[in-house]
A tleap script that builds the chain and sets N, CA, C and O, in Angstrom:
source leaprc.protein.ff14SB
mol = sequence {
  NMET ILE SER ARG GLU THR LEU LYS THR ALA
  ILE ASP THR ILE ASP ASP THR GLN LEU GLU
  ILE LEU HIE ARG ILE ILE LEU ALA PHE SER
  LYS PRO ILE PRO HIE THR VAL ASN HIE SER
  LEU SER GLU ASN ILE ASN PRO LEU LYS GLY
  SER ILE VAL PHE GLU ASN ASP ILE ILE SER
  PRO ILE ASP LEU LEU TRP GLU ALA GLU CGLN
}
set mol.1.N position { -38.180 11.433 -53.687 }
set mol.1.CA position { -38.605 10.844 -52.421 }
set mol.1.C position { -39.732 9.862 -52.688 }
set mol.1.O position { -40.582 10.087 -53.550 }
set mol.2.N position { -39.727 8.777 -51.942 }
set mol.2.CA position { -40.729 7.724 -52.110 }
set mol.2.C position { -42.031 8.142 -51.418 }
set mol.2.O position { -42.011 8.737 -50.340 }
set mol.3.N position { -43.147 7.824 -52.046 }
set mol.3.CA position { -44.442 8.173 -51.450 }
set mol.3.C position { -44.809 7.144 -50.383 }
set mol.3.O position { -44.298 6.024 -50.380 }
set mol.4.N position { -45.693 7.538 -49.487 }
set mol.4.CA position { -46.146 6.624 -48.436 }
set mol.4.C position { -46.849 5.413 -49.017 }
set mol.4.O position { -46.689 4.299 -48.518 }
set mol.5.N position { -47.624 5.623 -50.064 }
set mol.5.CA position { -48.349 4.516 -50.687 }
set mol.5.C position { -47.383 3.501 -51.293 }
set mol.5.O position { -47.602 2.295 -51.179 }
set mol.6.N position { -46.314 3.980 -51.938 }
set mol.6.CA position { -45.314 3.080 -52.504 }
set mol.6.C position { -44.620 2.314 -51.395 }
set mol.6.O position { -44.359 1.119 -51.531 }
set mol.7.N position { -44.320 2.994 -50.301 }
set mol.7.CA position { -43.678 2.339 -49.160 }
set mol.7.C position { -44.600 1.292 -48.547 }
set mol.7.O position { -44.152 0.194 -48.216 }
set mol.8.N position { -45.875 1.614 -48.391 }
set mol.8.CA position { -46.843 0.654 -47.841 }
set mol.8.C position { -46.947 -0.581 -48.727 }
set mol.8.O position { -47.028 -1.702 -48.225 }
set mol.9.N position { -46.946 -0.383 -50.031 }
set mol.9.CA position { -47.007 -1.506 -50.961 }
set mol.9.C position { -45.755 -2.375 -50.836 }
set mol.9.O position { -45.847 -3.602 -50.853 }
set mol.10.N position { -44.587 -1.741 -50.711 }
set mol.10.CA position { -43.341 -2.488 -50.562 }
set mol.10.C position { -43.340 -3.286 -49.265 }
set mol.10.O position { -42.864 -4.421 -49.240 }
set mol.11.N position { -43.861 -2.714 -48.198 }
set mol.11.CA position { -43.922 -3.407 -46.907 }
set mol.11.C position { -44.849 -4.611 -46.994 }
set mol.11.O position { -44.574 -5.652 -46.397 }
set mol.12.N position { -45.948 -4.476 -47.736 }
set mol.12.CA position { -46.885 -5.589 -47.875 }
set mol.12.C position { -46.289 -6.776 -48.617 }
set mol.12.O position { -46.803 -7.888 -48.499 }
set mol.13.N position { -45.219 -6.571 -49.378 }
set mol.13.CA position { -44.651 -7.656 -50.173 }
set mol.13.C position { -43.503 -8.381 -49.485 }
set mol.13.O position { -43.020 -9.381 -50.017 }
set mol.14.N position { -43.045 -7.915 -48.314 }
set mol.14.CA position { -41.909 -8.572 -47.654 }
set mol.14.C position { -42.401 -9.636 -46.687 }
set mol.14.O position { -43.543 -9.599 -46.230 }
set mol.15.N position { -41.524 -10.583 -46.382 }
set mol.15.CA position { -41.903 -11.652 -45.463 }
set mol.15.C position { -41.777 -11.187 -44.008 }
set mol.15.O position { -41.296 -10.088 -43.733 }
set mol.16.N position { -42.217 -12.042 -43.090 }
set mol.16.CA position { -42.265 -11.668 -41.664 }
set mol.16.C position { -40.892 -11.393 -41.074 }
set mol.16.O position { -40.756 -10.524 -40.213 }
set mol.17.N position { -39.871 -12.118 -41.520 }
set mol.17.CA position { -38.522 -11.895 -41.000 }
set mol.17.C position { -38.027 -10.502 -41.370 }
set mol.17.O position { -37.494 -9.784 -40.525 }
set mol.18.N position { -38.201 -10.129 -42.613 }
set mol.18.CA position { -37.791 -8.801 -43.052 }
set mol.18.C position { -38.616 -7.716 -42.372 }
set mol.18.O position { -38.109 -6.636 -42.067 }
set mol.19.N position { -39.892 -8.012 -42.136 }
set mol.19.CA position { -40.755 -7.050 -41.450 }
set mol.19.C position { -40.280 -6.808 -40.020 }
set mol.19.O position { -40.317 -5.678 -39.534 }
set mol.20.N position { -39.836 -7.868 -39.348 }
set mol.20.CA position { -39.296 -7.732 -37.988 }
set mol.20.C position { -38.036 -6.880 -37.985 }
set mol.20.O position { -37.858 -6.041 -37.102 }
set mol.21.N position { -37.157 -7.088 -38.968 }
set mol.21.CA position { -35.936 -6.289 -39.069 }
set mol.21.C position { -36.285 -4.829 -39.312 }
set mol.21.O position { -35.709 -3.935 -38.692 }
set mol.22.N position { -37.230 -4.588 -40.214 }
set mol.22.CA position { -37.666 -3.219 -40.502 }
set mol.22.C position { -38.246 -2.557 -39.248 }
set mol.22.O position { -37.998 -1.379 -38.991 }
set mol.23.N position { -39.006 -3.311 -38.484 }
set mol.23.CA position { -39.583 -2.783 -37.241 }
set mol.23.C position { -38.484 -2.375 -36.256 }
set mol.23.O position { -38.580 -1.328 -35.616 }
set mol.24.N position { -37.448 -3.196 -36.136 }
set mol.24.CA position { -36.341 -2.873 -35.222 }
set mol.24.C position { -35.584 -1.628 -35.687 }
set mol.24.O position { -35.133 -0.828 -34.868 }
set mol.25.N position { -35.447 -1.470 -37.003 }
set mol.25.CA position { -34.792 -0.269 -37.535 }
set mol.25.C position { -35.623 0.962 -37.209 }
set mol.25.O position { -35.081 1.993 -36.811 }
set mol.26.N position { -36.935 0.858 -37.377 }
set mol.26.CA position { -37.817 1.986 -37.061 }
set mol.26.C position { -37.721 2.335 -35.578 }
set mol.26.O position { -37.671 3.512 -35.220 }
set mol.27.N position { -37.694 1.322 -34.716 }
set mol.27.CA position { -37.557 1.580 -33.278 }
set mol.27.C position { -36.226 2.257 -32.964 }
set mol.27.O position { -36.164 3.146 -32.115 }
set mol.28.N position { -35.163 1.837 -33.646 }
set mol.28.CA position { -33.850 2.443 -33.406 }
set mol.28.C position { -33.855 3.913 -33.815 }
set mol.28.O position { -33.257 4.747 -33.137 }
set mol.29.N position { -34.520 4.230 -34.909 }
set mol.29.CA position { -34.588 5.623 -35.349 }
set mol.29.C position { -35.477 6.470 -34.444 }
set mol.29.O position { -35.317 7.690 -34.393 }
set mol.30.N position { -36.406 5.848 -33.732 }
set mol.30.CA position { -37.308 6.620 -32.884 }
set mol.30.C position { -36.702 6.960 -31.528 }
set mol.30.O position { -37.247 7.788 -30.798 }
set mol.31.N position { -35.573 6.326 -31.182 }
set mol.31.CA position { -34.907 6.639 -29.912 }
set mol.31.C position { -34.162 7.961 -30.039 }
set mol.31.O position { -33.609 8.265 -31.096 }
set mol.32.N position { -34.146 8.746 -28.966 }
set mol.32.CA position { -33.411 10.008 -29.031 }
set mol.32.C position { -31.904 9.774 -29.156 }
set mol.32.O position { -31.366 8.812 -28.608 }
set mol.33.N position { -31.248 10.646 -29.869 }
set mol.33.CA position { -29.806 10.558 -30.040 }
set mol.33.C position { -29.149 11.078 -28.767 }
set mol.33.O position { -29.432 12.200 -28.345 }
set mol.34.N position { -28.269 10.276 -28.142 }
set mol.34.CA position { -27.632 10.734 -26.903 }
set mol.34.C position { -26.678 11.888 -27.167 }
set mol.34.O position { -26.072 11.987 -28.235 }
set mol.35.N position { -26.560 12.749 -26.182 }
set mol.35.CA position { -25.621 13.861 -26.294 }
set mol.35.C position { -24.199 13.327 -26.199 }
set mol.35.O position { -23.961 12.271 -25.613 }
set mol.36.N position { -23.273 14.051 -26.768 }
set mol.36.CA position { -21.883 13.624 -26.688 }
set mol.36.C position { -21.424 13.670 -25.243 }
set mol.36.O position { -21.814 14.555 -24.481 }
set mol.37.N position { -20.591 12.707 -24.876 }
set mol.37.CA position { -20.108 12.583 -23.506 }
set mol.37.C position { -18.714 13.184 -23.441 }
set mol.37.O position { -17.916 13.042 -24.367 }
set mol.38.N position { -18.436 13.852 -22.341 }
set mol.38.CA position { -17.120 14.416 -22.116 }
set mol.38.C position { -16.072 13.300 -22.249 }
set mol.38.O position { -16.280 12.203 -21.729 }
set mol.39.N position { -14.957 13.561 -22.932 }
set mol.39.CA position { -13.939 12.547 -23.190 }
set mol.39.C position { -13.414 11.917 -21.907 }
set mol.39.O position { -13.189 10.707 -21.870 }
set mol.40.N position { -13.216 12.698 -20.862 }
set mol.40.CA position { -12.690 12.136 -19.618 }
set mol.40.C position { -13.703 11.194 -18.977 }
set mol.40.O position { -13.312 10.223 -18.329 }
set mol.41.N position { -14.997 11.462 -19.144 }
set mol.41.CA position { -16.014 10.575 -18.597 }
set mol.41.C position { -16.187 9.330 -19.455 }
set mol.41.O position { -16.515 8.261 -18.940 }
set mol.42.N position { -15.965 9.460 -20.769 }
set mol.42.CA position { -16.202 8.328 -21.662 }
set mol.42.C position { -15.191 7.207 -21.448 }
set mol.42.O position { -15.448 6.074 -21.855 }
set mol.43.N position { -14.056 7.486 -20.823 }
set mol.43.CA position { -13.075 6.434 -20.555 }
set mol.43.C position { -13.596 5.442 -19.524 }
set mol.43.O position { -13.163 4.290 -19.504 }
set mol.44.N position { -14.523 5.875 -18.663 }
set mol.44.CA position { -15.057 5.012 -17.619 }
set mol.44.C position { -16.304 4.252 -18.075 }
set mol.44.O position { -16.821 3.425 -17.324 }
set mol.45.N position { -16.789 4.509 -19.269 }
set mol.45.CA position { -18.008 3.872 -19.750 }
set mol.45.C position { -17.650 2.581 -20.469 }
set mol.45.O position { -16.757 2.560 -21.316 }
set mol.46.N position { -18.346 1.513 -20.132 }
set mol.46.CA position { -18.130 0.223 -20.782 }
set mol.46.C position { -19.256 0.026 -21.797 }
set mol.46.O position { -20.387 -0.250 -21.397 }
set mol.47.N position { -18.981 0.160 -23.113 }
set mol.47.CA position { -20.047 0.060 -24.104 }
set mol.47.C position { -20.629 -1.338 -24.232 }
set mol.47.O position { -21.720 -1.490 -24.781 }
set mol.48.N position { -19.939 -2.366 -23.742 }
set mol.48.CA position { -20.451 -3.732 -23.834 }
set mol.48.C position { -21.208 -4.177 -22.580 }
set mol.48.O position { -21.762 -5.275 -22.547 }
set mol.49.N position { -21.232 -3.322 -21.545 }
set mol.49.CA position { -21.894 -3.696 -20.303 }
set mol.49.C position { -23.375 -3.954 -20.574 }
set mol.49.O position { -24.065 -3.123 -21.163 }
set mol.50.N position { -23.842 -5.101 -20.142 }
set mol.50.CA position { -25.235 -5.470 -20.329 }
set mol.50.C position { -25.543 -6.040 -21.705 }
set mol.50.O position { -26.707 -6.281 -22.024 }
set mol.51.N position { -24.524 -6.260 -22.522 }
set mol.51.CA position { -24.784 -6.756 -23.867 }
set mol.51.C position { -24.944 -8.276 -23.928 }
set mol.51.O position { -25.428 -8.796 -24.934 }
set mol.52.N position { -24.553 -8.991 -22.890 }
set mol.52.CA position { -24.735 -10.434 -22.846 }
set mol.52.C position { -26.090 -10.702 -22.199 }
set mol.52.O position { -26.304 -10.366 -21.034 }
set mol.53.N position { -26.995 -11.302 -22.949 }
set mol.53.CA position { -28.351 -11.470 -22.457 }
set mol.53.C position { -28.713 -12.910 -22.123 }
set mol.53.O position { -29.764 -13.149 -21.528 }
set mol.54.N position { -27.879 -13.875 -22.487 }
set mol.54.CA position { -28.193 -15.265 -22.208 }
set mol.54.C position { -27.142 -15.869 -21.287 }
set mol.54.O position { -25.952 -15.577 -21.408 }
set mol.55.N position { -27.596 -16.715 -20.363 }
set mol.55.CA position { -26.644 -17.449 -19.538 }
set mol.55.C position { -25.969 -18.500 -20.403 }
set mol.55.O position { -26.508 -18.909 -21.431 }
set mol.56.N position { -24.800 -18.930 -19.989 }
set mol.56.CA position { -24.039 -19.960 -20.698 }
set mol.56.C position { -23.696 -19.529 -22.117 }
set mol.56.O position { -23.639 -20.357 -23.026 }
set mol.57.N position { -23.474 -18.261 -22.300 }
set mol.57.CA position { -23.069 -17.754 -23.610 }
set mol.57.C position { -21.633 -18.196 -23.869 }
set mol.57.O position { -20.985 -18.725 -22.965 }
set mol.58.N position { -21.125 -17.993 -25.071 }
set mol.58.CA position { -19.774 -18.437 -25.394 }
set mol.58.C position { -18.712 -17.584 -24.715 }
set mol.58.O position { -17.533 -17.938 -24.727 }
set mol.59.N position { -19.112 -16.475 -24.131 }
set mol.59.CA position { -18.168 -15.614 -23.422 }
set mol.59.C position { -18.145 -16.052 -21.960 }
set mol.59.O position { -19.194 -16.254 -21.348 }
set mol.60.N position { -16.953 -16.195 -21.412 }
set mol.60.CA position { -16.832 -16.608 -20.017 }
set mol.60.C position { -15.806 -15.723 -19.317 }
set mol.60.O position { -15.026 -15.039 -19.979 }
set mol.61.N position { -15.798 -15.729 -17.998 }
set mol.61.CA position { -14.797 -14.957 -17.272 }
set mol.61.C position { -13.384 -15.409 -17.629 }
set mol.61.O position { -13.170 -16.564 -17.995 }
set mol.62.N position { -12.435 -14.507 -17.522 }
set mol.62.CA position { -11.050 -14.788 -17.904 }
set mol.62.C position { -10.458 -15.919 -17.062 }
set mol.62.O position { -9.701 -16.740 -17.581 }
set mol.63.N position { -10.790 -15.971 -15.781 }
set mol.63.CA position { -10.181 -16.956 -14.894 }
set mol.63.C position { -10.875 -18.319 -14.946 }
set mol.63.O position { -10.476 -19.221 -14.209 }
set mol.64.N position { -11.873 -18.499 -15.766 }
set mol.64.CA position { -12.575 -19.777 -15.866 }
set mol.64.C position { -11.987 -20.591 -17.016 }
set mol.64.O position { -12.004 -20.151 -18.165 }
set mol.65.N position { -11.466 -21.782 -16.702 }
set mol.65.CA position { -10.893 -22.645 -17.722 }
set mol.65.C position { -11.958 -23.583 -18.270 }
set mol.65.O position { -12.760 -24.136 -17.516 }
set mol.66.N position { -11.960 -23.756 -19.577 }
set mol.66.CA position { -12.916 -24.655 -20.218 }
set mol.66.C position { -12.300 -26.035 -20.354 }
set mol.66.O position { -11.115 -26.167 -20.660 }
set mol.67.N position { -13.096 -27.047 -20.129 }
set mol.67.CA position { -12.650 -28.413 -20.331 }
set mol.67.C position { -13.279 -28.916 -21.616 }
set mol.67.O position { -14.482 -29.173 -21.663 }
set mol.68.N position { -12.473 -29.058 -22.661 }
set mol.68.CA position { -12.987 -29.509 -23.953 }
set mol.68.C position { -13.205 -31.008 -23.915 }
set mol.68.O position { -12.350 -31.767 -23.458 }
set mol.69.N position { -14.374 -31.424 -24.405 }
set mol.69.CA position { -14.651 -32.863 -24.484 }
set mol.69.C position { -13.888 -33.430 -25.667 }
set mol.69.O position { -13.841 -32.818 -26.734 }
set mol.70.N position { -13.295 -34.594 -25.480 }
set mol.70.CA position { -12.497 -35.180 -26.562 }
set mol.70.C position { -13.149 -36.409 -27.100 }
set mol.70.O position { -12.619 -37.038 -28.017 }
savepdb mol mol.pdb
quit
């Protein structure tokens, strides 16, 4: 097992981008693990709901036609 001091030294040597990724991983591990959902209830759950965070994303409604510029 790695010691805390070795880990601290390794963290000090990474750049800010890698540090941000490491921070997000730590946050993900700190969240509680959800309990398993009953199979009949899980059919009604949309795992992608709320996953689009920006307007004008590349995903659009099915009935919306795109006009490609030529």
